[in-house]
N, C-alpha and C positions, 0 to 999 in steps of 0.2 A: 749347726747339729742338726743332724738326723735323731727319730728318736732312738734306731739301732746304735748310732754311732756313742747316741748320750747312755745307754743303756749298759754296753760293752764296757764304755768309761767308769761308770760307778759300777760294774763288779769288780773289775779288775786293781781299783782305786780300794774297795772291800773284801778281796781277796788281800791283798800287799797288808792293809791293818791287820788284819787274823792272822796273818804269817808273820808278822813284825811281834801280836801282843800275845799268840799261843804259840807258832812254830806253823809252818807249811801243812805238814800233814795230818795234823785236827784242824784243819781247816776245812769244811764241809760245806757243800754244795749250797743247801739248805741253810745252813748259820751267813755265808758268804752273801745267800740272794737276801735275804733278811735283813743284812747290816747295810746294803746299795737298796733296798725297798724296790726288790722289784721281783715280779711272779717268777716262781719254778718254772715258768712253761720262758718266762720271756730268758730267764736265764741258761735253758738248755737250748735255745734258740741260736743266744749268742756265744756259748763256749758249750758244748756238748760233753765234753770229756775237760779233765784235768790237763793231758795232755795238749790240747787246744787253749786251755785258760794261759800256759808258758808258754804256748809259741805267742798268743796276742800280745803277751807282757814286752818277749823280747820284738816283738813288730812295732808294738807301744814306742821303743827305747828307740828303733830306725826310723818310726815318722821324727821322731823329738831333734835326731844328730840330720836329717837332710832338710827338716824346714828352713835351715842356715844355710843349703844351699851350695856349692861344691866349691871346696878346699883353695884357696889363691894359684893361678897355675903356677905363677913368676917364680914359687919355693920351690923347694927339692922334692923330690918324693918323699923321703923319709919327711922332714916338715909336712908335709900334705896328709903325711897317713899319725904323725904328731895330733896335728890339730883336729883332725877327723875321731880320732879311739878318743881323745881326752871332753870333746863335745860329747861326748854317750857318756863317758864317768860323772862328768857335769850333770847329764840329763836324770844319769842314776837318783844320783845327788839327793834329790827332790822325794825321793819311795825308798831312799838309803836302808833305814832298818827292815822295811818289807824283804828289799832285796835279798840284803845278807841275809834274813833267817833263810831266803830258799834256796837260793846259791850254798849253803852249810848244811842243810840237809839231805843237797843232791844226791850225794853219792851214797848214800842211803838206797837210791831208789837207779839203780844203773839200767832196770829197762827202760824208764821214764830218759833219762838221759840218753841212752842210747838211740831213742823215737827222736827226739828234740835236735840231734846232731842234721839232721838236713836244714831244718829252721836255724839254726846255729851257722851251719853254712852260708846259708843265705844271705844271714845279717851280713856275714865277713866280707861277703861278695860286691854289698851294697857299698859296706865303708868304703872298702877300695874304687868301688865305680865313683863314689865323691871328692876320692883322693886325687880320680885322673887316672888312677890303673887297670889298663882291661883284664876281664877278669874270664877271656874265653881261651879254647887252646889247649896245650898244654902248660905254659908257662902261667896259664891263666890259672889253672886247677893248684899250679905251687904255689900263685899268691896268697890263693883261698886257706890252704895247709899252712903256710906260712905266716899270715897273720894272723891265724885260727891261736896257734901258739903262743905269739907272743899276748894277743888279748889275754887269755887264758894265764900265762905267765905276770902279767899285771894286774890281772883281775885279783888274782892270788893277794897281792900285794894293798889293793882296793880295799880289801876284806876289813882290815883292821888300820886303814888310815883314814880316822874319821878328822883330821885336822881340816878348816876351812879353806885351803889354798892347795889342799891333794897335791905339798910337794915329794910327799917319798914315794906317791903313785907318777906323776909325774918323771921321776928322777928313775922310776922300776922304766917306764914307758918307751925312757928315753936307753936306759940300760939294753932295755930288750931289742928294742928297734936296731941300736950298735950291732947288736951279735946278730941278728936275723940279716941286714946287708952283710955282713963278714960272711955268717955261711953259705948267702947266696952268690961270692965269688968262685965257689967251687961247685956248683953247678956244671955238668958237662953239656956237651952241643950247644947248636944254632938259638936251641929255645930257652937257653936259660938267661930272664929276663938282668938287662943292663940297670944297673945303677938301683934296686927296688928290693929295698930294703923287706918286704915283707915274703918275697921272694925263698926258701928254704931248698933242702933237698927234698925230695921225692918222699921219704921217709922222715921226717927230721925228728933229731932228738928231745925229746921234751923237755922244758926249759926250766920245768921244775915239778914238784910236784904235782901228780896227777889231780888233786883236788886244784883250783874246783871245777866244780862243772858248767860246762852252756847253759847257761840259763840266763843271763843279763847280756 
C-alpha cells in the first residue's frame, strides 16, 4: 500500500472512530488528523473537505464489495443483487458504530446529503455492474434509481439490526427486492428491464421513511 493510500485509510479509520465516540459533526479535521497520526497538510491532501471524506468512505465500501468479484452469473438477477447488497452490509459491519453515527446525523445536513448524491449514485451503479446488470441508457438509469430506493429502505433496517447474522436486514432486503421486482412489471415501453428487481418507475414511491441519507 502506498503512503497516500495508507494515509487515506488511517484518516478514514480515525474519522469513523471519532464519529462513533462523539458524533460526526463534532469530529474536527484537526482531531481526526491527530488520531490518524498524519499532518494537517497530508490530511488536506487526502481529503480537502468533509464531503470528500464522506465520498471516500463510500468508495472504500465499494472497493470492499468489488474485491470479491462479480456475482454468480448462474443466479437470477434478484439473487445476484441480494448477494452484492449483502456484501455491502458485511463490509459496513466492521465499521458499524461509526457509519451508524454518520448516517443518523446526515438528515440534519441536507446540503451535504444532496452534494453526496452523485457519489452515492455511482456506488449503486457499481453494485449493479457487479450483479451483471447494465447501467447505461434509460433502463440503466432506472436500475440505479431503483436500487437506490431498495438500498436506502434496507439501510434503515440495518441501522437497528445489531445481530451477528443480520437476519432482519436480510429479510428487509429480500422484501424490498421483491417489491421492486413487482413494480418493474408496470414500467411502460420497450425500455422496461425484464425480470429486473432493481428497476423501479421513473419516479419511484419512497419505500420507507426518507431517512437515512446516502452515506453508506
